[in-house]
N, C-alpha and C positions, 0 to 999 in steps of 0.2 A: 434768685440764678448765679449773681457771680459769687454768693459761698456757696453755692454745690461745686461749681469749678474750681474752687479754692480749696474744697475738700478732696477731691478726685488729683490734684497737683500734691495734696498733701499726700494722700494716698499712695500716688506715684516716687514720690521720695521716699516712704518708707519700706517701699517694695525694694526700691534700689538699694537701702541699707539692709533688707533680708538676704539679699545678693549678694552682697559684700560680707557677710556674717557666714554666708554658709560657704561660699570660698575660701573663707581661715579656716573653717571647720573641717571642711575635704582636704586638705592640704594638710592636716594633724589625723586625720581615719586614713590616708594611705600610708603616712609611715608607721601609723598601728600595724595595717595588715601587712607591710612589708615587714615587720617585726614577728610578726605571728608566723609567716613565710619561714623566716629563719630560723625561727626555734623549732618549726615539723621537721625540718632541713637538716637540722643538728640533731634529732630526737633519732630521725630515721638512721643515718650514717652511723652513731652512737649504735645501736641495735646492730649495726651491720658488723661494725668492727668486734661489739658482744658477743655474736652467734661463733666468726672467727676466731674469737679467743677460745670459745666454750669446747668448739670442738679442734683447736689444739690440745687443748686439756684432758679431751676424752682420751687421744688416741695409746697409745701403750709405750708402757716405761722402755721397752727397748729401744724406742726412736725418739726419744725426748732430745737428744741433742741436735737431731735431722731436724725436728719441730724447731728448735730455736733461733736456728738458720732462715726457717723457712718463716716464722712469723716475723722475725724483723725484715723479711723481705717483702711478705705482704704487706706490714706496714709503714716501709718506704712506701711501696709503690702505690698502697691507698692516699697515702699522703701528697706525693706527686700527683696522682690522678683527682684526688680534694680540688690541689689547688688550682691545676688545669682546668677543669668542670667548672671552679668556682669563678675564676678569672673570665671564662668564657660567657658565663652565665651573666656576669656583672656588665659583660662589654655588651651582650644581646639585650640584656635590663635598661641599659645606656640609651642604647639607640632606639629602640621602642619606646622608652620614656620621652625621648627629644620627640620623636614625631607622634607624638600623641598629644607632648603638649604643646607643640607648634600647629597641630590640627584644631586643639582645642583653643586657644589662643584665637586663635584666624577666627573662629566662630563667633567667641565671646566678644572680639576685636568689632566685629560685624556688628551682635547684637547690641555693644554699646550703640555703635553710631546708628543702628537703626533708632533707638529710643531716646538719641539725642536730637534726631531727626523730628523723631514721635513727637519729644518736647517743647522743643522748637514749632512746631505745627501747632499743637496743644497753645502753647502762646499766641501765635498769631491767629487761632480761635480766638480764644478769649478775648483778645482785644477786638477781634471784629464783633464779636456778640456785644460788648461793651458801648462799641461801635454804633451800631445796630441800634440798643434800648436807649443809645440819650437820642440816635435819629427821630425812634417812635416815637419818646417824652417829648422833643421839640414840634414834632409833627402835629400831635396831642393839643400841642399851647396855641398853634395857629388857627 
């Protein structure tokens, strides 16, 4: 009986290690997802700018000098807009990530505390079982 309890404690230990490994892997996965999203956003912005540039190139030759001024103005406005949107998105992402991280850390802390209580209870149960087995063996001898 004691051997099976020891095996269960070993299994609990292995599962705790797996949870730790999963947390490390998830942190890396999140970075990869953010990188992929940034690449998609960059591609979309590049496509939009290329479309504007293509539209400008197809304009008639008589309006070329006017288009150059418009093109510079659009590029300037686009850069300012991109900077503003990127800053606002970054601030929003930070706040969202902080709230999300706080909530998940709280949940993880509770789960860890619950696991600690369960381990302590398991340890007490193991000692109770061993004590009961010793009492049973002693009673048999009498």
